[in-house]
C-alpha positions as CSV (number, residue, x, y, z in Angstrom):
1,M,5.9,9.2,6.5
2,P,3.2,8.3,8.9
3,L,0.1,10.4,9.3
4,S,-0.3,8.6,12.6
5,D,1.7,5.7,13.9
6,N,0.2,3.3,11.3
7,T,-1.0,5.5,8.4
8,F,1.4,6.1,5.5
9,E,1.2,9.4,3.5
10,A,3.1,10.7,0.5
11,A,6.6,9.5,-0.2
12,S,7.6,13.2,-0.3
13,L,7.5,13.0,3.5
14,L,10.0,10.1,3.5
15,S,13.4,10.9,4.8
16,P,16.3,10.4,2.4
17,L,17.3,7.3,4.4
18,K,13.8,5.8,4.0
19,V,13.8,6.6,0.3
20,T,17.2,4.9,0.0
21,S,16.0,1.9,1.9
22,L,12.8,1.5,-0.2
23,L,14.8,1.9,-3.4
24,G,17.3,-0.7,-2.2
25,R,14.6,-3.2,-1.4
26,A,12.8,-2.5,-4.7
27,R,16.0,-3.2,-6.6
28,L,16.4,-6.5,-4.8
29,L,12.8,-7.4,-5.7
30,Q,13.5,-6.3,-9.3
31,R,16.6,-8.6,-9.5
32,A,14.6,-11.5,-8.0
33,A,11.9,-11.0,-10.6
34,L,14.4,-10.9,-13.4
35,D,15.8,-14.2,-12.1
36,G,12.3,-15.6,-11.9
37,S,12.5,-16.1,-8.1
38,T,10.2,-13.5,-6.5
39,P,10.1,-14.5,-2.8
40,K,6.7,-15.1,-1.2
41,L,7.6,-12.9,1.8
42,L,3.9,-12.1,2.5
43,R,2.6,-15.6,2.4
44,G,-0.2,-16.0,4.8
45,K,-0.8,-12.3,5.1
46,N,-4.2,-10.7,4.5
47,L,-4.5,-7.3,3.0
48,G,-7.5,-5.1,2.5
49,L,-8.2,-2.8,-0.5
50,L,-10.9,-0.3,0.3
51,C,-12.1,1.5,-2.8
52,D,-15.1,3.5,-3.8
53,T,-14.4,3.4,-7.5
54,P,-14.8,0.8,-10.3
55,P,-11.9,-1.6,-10.9
56,D,-8.9,0.3,-12.4
57,D,-5.2,0.1,-12.9
58,A,-4.3,1.2,-9.4
59,Q,-6.4,-1.6,-7.9
60,A,-4.9,-4.1,-10.2
61,L,-1.4,-2.9,-9.4
62,F,-2.0,-3.2,-5.6
63,R,-3.4,-6.7,-6.0
64,S,-0.7,-8.0,-8.3
65,A,2.1,-6.5,-6.1
66,A,0.7,-8.1,-3.0
67,E,-0.3,-11.4,-4.5
68,A,3.1,-11.8,-6.2
69,L,4.6,-11.7,-2.7
70,G,2.1,-14.4,-1.5
71,A,-0.5,-12.2,0.2
72,R,-4.2,-12.5,-0.1
73,V,-6.1,-9.3,-1.0
74,A,-9.8,-8.7,-0.2
75,V,-11.4,-5.8,-2.2
76,M,-14.3,-4.1,-0.5
77,R,-16.3,-0.9,-0.6
78,P,-15.8,1.1,2.6
79,G,-19.4,2.2,3.3
80,L,-17.9,5.2,5.1
81,S,-17.6,8.9,4.3
82,L,-16.7,12.1,6.1
83,L,-20.3,12.2,7.2
84,S,-20.1,8.8,9.0
85,A,-20.4,8.9,12.7
86,P,-17.0,8.9,14.5
87,Q,-17.9,5.7,16.3
88,E,-18.8,4.0,13.0
89,V,-15.4,4.9,11.6
90,Q,-13.6,3.7,14.7
91,D,-15.5,0.4,14.8
92,T,-14.9,-0.2,11.2
93,A,-11.2,0.7,11.5
94,R,-10.8,-1.7,14.5
95,M,-12.5,-4.5,12.6
96,L,-10.1,-3.9,9.7
97,G,-7.2,-4.1,12.1
98,R,-8.4,-7.5,13.3
99,L,-8.9,-8.9,9.8
100,Y,-5.9,-7.5,7.9
101,E,-2.2,-6.9,8.3
102,A,-2.5,-3.7,6.2
103,V,-5.1,-1.8,4.2
104,E,-4.8,0.3,1.0
105,C,-7.4,3.0,0.5
106,Q,-8.1,4.3,-2.9
107,G,-10.6,7.0,-3.9
108,L,-11.4,8.0,-0.3
109,D,-11.1,11.4,1.2
110,P,-7.6,11.7,2.9
111,E,-9.2,12.9,6.1
112,L,-11.3,9.7,6.2
113,V,-8.2,7.6,5.5
114,Q,-6.4,9.4,8.4
115,R,-9.3,8.7,10.7
116,I,-9.3,5.0,9.7
117,G,-5.5,4.9,10.3
118,Q,-5.8,6.4,13.7
119,H,-7.9,3.5,15.0
120,A,-7.0,0.5,12.8
121,G,-3.8,-0.4,14.6
122,I,-2.3,-1.6,11.3
123,P,-0.6,0.2,8.4
124,V,-3.2,2.1,6.3
125,F,-2.0,3.4,3.0
126,D,-3.6,6.4,1.1
127,G,-3.5,5.5,-2.5
128,A,0.0,4.1,-2.5
129,A,-0.7,2.3,-5.8
130,T,-2.1,5.3,-7.6
131,K,-0.2,7.3,-10.2
132,D,-0.7,10.5,-8.1
133,H,1.1,9.0,-5.2
134,P,4.7,10.2,-4.9
135,T,6.0,6.6,-4.8
136,H,5.3,6.7,-8.5
137,R,8.3,9.0,-8.8
138,L,10.5,6.5,-6.9
139,A,9.7,3.9,-9.5
140,E,11.3,6.2,-12.1
141,L,14.6,6.0,-10.1
142,L,14.9,2.2,-10.5
143,G,16.3,2.7,-14.1
144,D,15.3,1.1,-17.3
145,T,16.2,-2.5,-16.7
146,T,12.4,-3.2,-16.4
147,V,9.4,-1.2,-17.6
148,L,8.0,1.5,-15.4
149,A,4.9,-0.5,-14.6
150,D,7.0,-3.3,-13.2
151,N,9.2,-0.7,-11.3
152,R,6.0,0.7,-9.7
153,R,5.1,-2.8,-8.6
154,F,8.6,-3.3,-7.1
155,V,8.4,0.0,-5.2
156,L,4.9,-0.8,-3.9
157,Q,6.1,-4.3,-2.8
158,A,9.1,-2.7,-1.0
159,L,6.6,-0.3,0.8
160,L,4.4,-3.3,1.8
161,L,7.4,-5.3,3.0
162,D,8.7,-2.3,5.0
163,A,5.4,-1.9,6.7
164,I,4.3,-5.4,7.5
165,A,6.9,-8.1,6.9
């Protein structure tokens, strides 16, 4: 799963045990939501959302998933690219690591996300809330008790909790 110690890549790299664990946690979150008692397990946590694209469904999904668990989400433009000086990427990544418990990157080059993850010292996700991310397929495995959009939120919440709670 990790690209480095703190960077999370595609769910296709997850072990069967990790998939089972994420789905189990997502099912618990699903049941809690159906009971109207979503726990605020990320209360007091600060998450960053780095995105170089206009607001979209993936950004909204990340924010709603994190905020439903009590986290605060700061949305920011990265100001970095593959052409950025290595020291600039390292400095930015370290600052992100001081400010946030985890960062979601959307619309950034995977190599840049990997470089950020190597120096941030926190979990750095590469588009975990996007439809192209393999965690989307995990949401389909939660069944039809709730709609797919909610299932995607539960899987994303499980991933966040696994990484930072």
